[in-house]
N, C-alpha and C positions, 0 to 999 in steps of 0.2 A: 504494500500500500504506500503510495507516495504522499507527500506532504499536502498537496491540494485536496486529495481525496479525504484525508484525515480531517482537514479543516472543514470541508463541506459536511462531513458526517457530524462533527461537533456542532456546527452551526444549525444543521437540521435537527439534531437532538435537542439543542437549547430552544429552538423554536417550538418543537413539539412539546417540550416540558412546559414552556410558557403558555402555550395554547391550552394544554390540559389543565393547568392551574387556573387559567381564566374561566374555562368551562366549569370546573368544580366550584369556583366562586360564584358563578352565575346560577348554577343549580342550587347551591346553598342559599343564595339570596332569594330565589323564587320560592323555595320551601319555607324560608323564614317569613316572607311576605304573606304567603298563603296561611301560615300559622297565625300571624297577627290578625289577619282579616277573618280567618275561618272560625276561630274560637268564639268571638262575639257574634258572628253571623249565625252560626249554628245555634247558639243560645237564643238569639232573637227568633229564629224560625221555630224552635221547640216551644218557646214561650208563647208565640202567637198561636200555636196549635192548642194551647190550653194546659199543657203539662208543665206547670210552673216548678214543681219539685225537681223534675228531671232537668229542666233548664238550669236551675241553680246548682244542681250537682255537677252538671257538665261544666259550667263556668268555674266552679271551685276546682275541679280536676284540671282544667286548662290553666288556671292561675298557679296551681301547685307545680305542674310540669314546667311552666314558664319560670317560676322562681328557682326551681332546681337547675334549669338550664343556666340562668345567670350565676348561680352559686358555683356550678361546675366550671363555667367559663372563667370566673374570677380565680378559682383555685388553680386552674391550669395556667393562667397567666402568671400567677404568683410563683408557681413551681418552676416555670421556665426562667423567670428572672433570678431565682435563687441559685 
């Protein structure tokens, strides 16, 4: 393998790595956006159907999972800095 082929391979590999990183970030962003809109939206739909207890239970579960996510994210950031 000559030098130019090795450089092309590294360049393509770095582009592929960057593209996959951007794709993963976009997918995570879409999931997070859907999570933030979906929790209250499902609660509103269930509430409007008349099952207020189920709506409150769903909203409470959504809030707990969201709080656990923020706690885990904070702990991960703290562990990376240490």
